[in-house]
C-alpha positions in Angstrom: 15.6 26.7 31.5 18.5 26.8 29.1 19.0 25.0 25.8 22.4 24.1 24.3 22.4 25.6 20.8 24.5 25.4 17.7 22.7 28.1 15.7 19.4 29.9 14.9 18.7 30.0 11.2 16.1 32.5 10.1 14.1 32.4 6.8 14.5 28.6 6.4 12.3 27.0 3.8 13.4 23.4 4.0 12.4 22.4 7.5 8.7 22.3 7.3 5.9 24.3 5.7 6.2 28.0 5.0 8.9 30.4 6.2 10.5 29.1 9.3 13.2 29.8 11.8 15.2 26.7 12.6 16.8 26.2 16.1 19.7 23.8 15.8 20.5 22.2 19.1 23.9 20.7 19.9 24.4 17.0 20.8 23.4 13.8 18.9 23.4 10.1 19.8 23.9 9.0 16.2 27.1 9.2 14.2 26.2 9.2 10.6 29.4 9.7 8.5 27.5 11.7 5.9 26.1 14.2 8.4 26.1 17.7 6.9 25.9 19.4 10.4 29.0 17.9 12.2 29.1 20.9 14.5 25.9 19.7 16.1 27.2 16.2 17.1 29.1 17.2 20.2 27.5 18.9 23.2 30.7 20.9 23.8 31.5 24.4 22.3 33.7 24.1 19.3 35.8 26.4 17.1 35.5 26.1 13.3 38.6 27.5 11.6 38.0 28.4 7.9 41.6 28.8 6.8 40.7 29.8 3.3 38.6 32.7 4.6 40.9 33.5 7.5 37.9 33.2 9.8 37.0 31.5 13.1 33.6 30.8 14.3 32.6 29.6 17.8 29.8 27.0 17.7 27.9 26.3 20.9 26.1 28.5 23.4 23.4 28.2 26.0 20.4 30.4 25.8 17.3 30.6 28.0 14.0 29.6 26.6 12.9 33.2 27.0 15.8 34.5 24.9 15.1 32.0 22.1 11.4 32.9 22.1 12.2 36.6 21.9 14.5 35.9 18.9 11.9 33.8 17.1 9.0 36.1 17.6 10.8 38.8 15.6 9.8 36.8 12.5 6.2 36.1 13.5 4.7 38.2 10.7 6.5 36.0 8.2 5.2 32.8 9.9 1.7 34.2 9.8 1.8 35.2 6.2 3.4 32.0 4.9 1.9 29.3 7.2 5.4 28.8 8.7 6.7 28.8 12.2 9.7 27.3 14.2 11.5 24.1 13.7 13.6 22.6 16.5 16.4 20.5 15.0 19.8 19.3 15.8 21.9 17.3 16.4 19.1 15.4 18.1 16.6 17.9 19.4 14.8 15.3 21.6 17.8 14.7 23.7 16.9 18.0 25.4 13.2 17.1 25.6 12.5 19.1 28.8 13.8 22.3 27.3 12.2 21.6 24.0 8.9 21.1 25.8 9.2 24.5 27.5 10.2 26.2 24.3 7.4 24.6 22.2 4.8 25.4 24.9 5.8 29.1 25.0 5.9 29.4 21.2 2.4 27.7 21.1 1.2 30.3 23.6 2.3 33.0 21.2 0.6 31.5 18.2 3.7 30.0 16.6 3.6 26.6 14.9 6.3 24.2 16.0 7.8 21.2 14.3 10.5 18.9 15.6 13.2 17.4 13.4 14.3 14.1 14.9 15.9 10.8 14.2 13.7 9.2 16.8 16.5 7.1 18.5 15.4 7.6 22.1 12.7 6.4 24.4 9.1 7.5 23.7 8.8 9.2 27.1 10.6 12.1 25.5 8.0 12.4 22.8 5.2 12.2 25.3 6.5 15.3 27.0 6.6 17.3 23.8 3.6 16.0 21.8 0.9 18.4 23.3 2.9 21.5 22.2 4.0 20.7 18.6 2.2 20.5 15.2 4.2 17.6 14.0 7.5 15.8 13.5 10.0 15.6 10.6 11.3 12.1 11.3 14.4 10.7 9.7 14.4 7.0 8.7 17.8 6.1 7.4 17.7 2.3 6.7 15.6 -0.7 7.1 18.5 -2.9 8.2 19.2 -3.4 11.9 22.9 -3.9 11.4 23.3 -0.7 9.4 21.4 1.3 12.1 23.6 -0.2 14.8 26.7 0.8 12.8 25.7 4.5 13.2 24.5 4.1 16.8 20.8 3.5 16.3 18.2 0.9 17.3 15.9 0.1 14.4 13.2 -1.5 16.6 13.1 1.5 18.8 12.8 3.9 15.9 10.0 1.8 14.3 8.1 1.7 17.5 8.4 5.4 17.9 6.9 6.0 14.5 4.1 3.6 15.3 3.4 5.3 18.6 3.5 8.8 17.2 1.0 7.9 14.5 -1.1 6.0 17.0 -1.2 9.2 19.2 -2.5 11.2 16.3 0.7 13.2 15.6 1.4 14.6 12.2 4.5 12.9 10.8 6.6 13.4 7.7 9.2 10.7 7.2 12.4 12.0 5.7 14.8 9.6 4.0 18.4 10.7 3.3 19.4 8.9 0.1 23.0 7.8 0.9 24.9 6.1 -2.0 25.9 2.5 -1.1 24.2 2.7 2.2 20.4 2.7 1.6 19.8 3.3 -2.1 19.8 -0.3 -3.5 16.4 -1.0 -5.0 15.7 -4.0 -2.7 16.3 -2.0 0.4 14.2 1.0 -0.9 11.3 -1.4 -1.4 11.8 -2.9 2.1 11.7 0.6 3.5 8.5 1.3 1.6 6.8 -1.9 2.9 7.9 -1.3 6.5 6.7 2.4 6.6 3.4 1.5 4.9 2.8 -1.2 7.5 3.5 1.4 10.2 0.8 3.7 8.8 3.0 6.3 7.1 1.5 8.2 4.2 4.0 11.1 3.5 7.7 10.7 2.7 10.3 13.3 1.8 13.4 12.1 0.0 16.6 14.0 0.7 19.2 13.5 -2.0 22.8 13.2 -0.8 25.0 16.3 -1.0 28.5 17.3 0.2 27.6 20.8 1.3 28.8 20.2 4.8 32.3 19.1 3.8 33.9 22.5 4.6 32.7 22.2 8.2 34.6 19.0 8.7 37.8 20.6 7.6 37.1 23.6 9.8 36.6 21.3 12.8 39.7 19.3 12.0 37.7 16.2 11.2 37.8 13.7 8.3 34.7 13.6 6.1 34.3 10.0 5.0 32.0 11.0 2.1 34.3 13.6 0.6 34.6 11.7 -2.7 31.2 10.2 -2.9 29.3 11.3 -6.0 25.7 12.6 -5.5 22.9 10.9 -7.4 21.9 12.2 -10.8 18.5 13.7 -11.4 17.6 10.5 -13.3 18.5 8.3 -10.3 16.5 10.5 -8.0 13.5 10.3 -10.2 13.7 6.6 -10.4 13.8 6.4 -6.6 10.9 8.7 -6.3 8.9 6.4 -8.6 9.5 3.6 -6.2 8.2 5.5 -3.2 5.3 7.1 -5.1 3.7 3.7 -5.4 3.3 3.7 -1.7 3.2 7.3 -0.4 2.7 11.0 -1.1 6.3 11.6 -2.0 8.4 14.8 -2.4 12.0 15.4 -3.1 13.7 18.1 -1.1 
């Protein structure tokens, strides 16, 4: 079976425990205007043209599961020494659930830990296919307001139900919350997010401060980046948000 990839990133330290290799799959069913991986949104191959570097990069290729496993096993000694492994991300990794299942199963057979990075905006049947072969999920939760989720193409009730079902099925879950200025960082919404996640049984939350590191990719793709002029939070603002979440959860800031 083949998977539609954007990139394989070795020696990643922000996508789960230990040293990891992150497999970025192409295709996403959300359209978050702050996304820092816009090259993963489309399922089609794309050319990124970096005019300032006089460089072009083709993004998008299909690799067999066997090819990906061979690539990842080259780093197994680092996984073993650091408690790391592979993280399958996107885009939305679970849109390719059949291929992800096969990849995770073969990695598991080779003693490699597997985490899935997901926004959870799809039927739970996809998770049921993958659950037996993964160690856990890094699960984005972007807002506690249905209208805001609908604005970016998401279904809040579906996402909440998937969190509840994953926890009910005994899956390890880390909720990741991107802190997006003027979208989900008002104190009232932050507290609503905390209460909702607590009621669902969540106990670990990672806060991801907003950044503009993906802005160059938008220009290279010929796209407009709506958050080009949005100012990231200060360290003091991040610490204040962390204090809110720490009343409810084991909270880290990435």
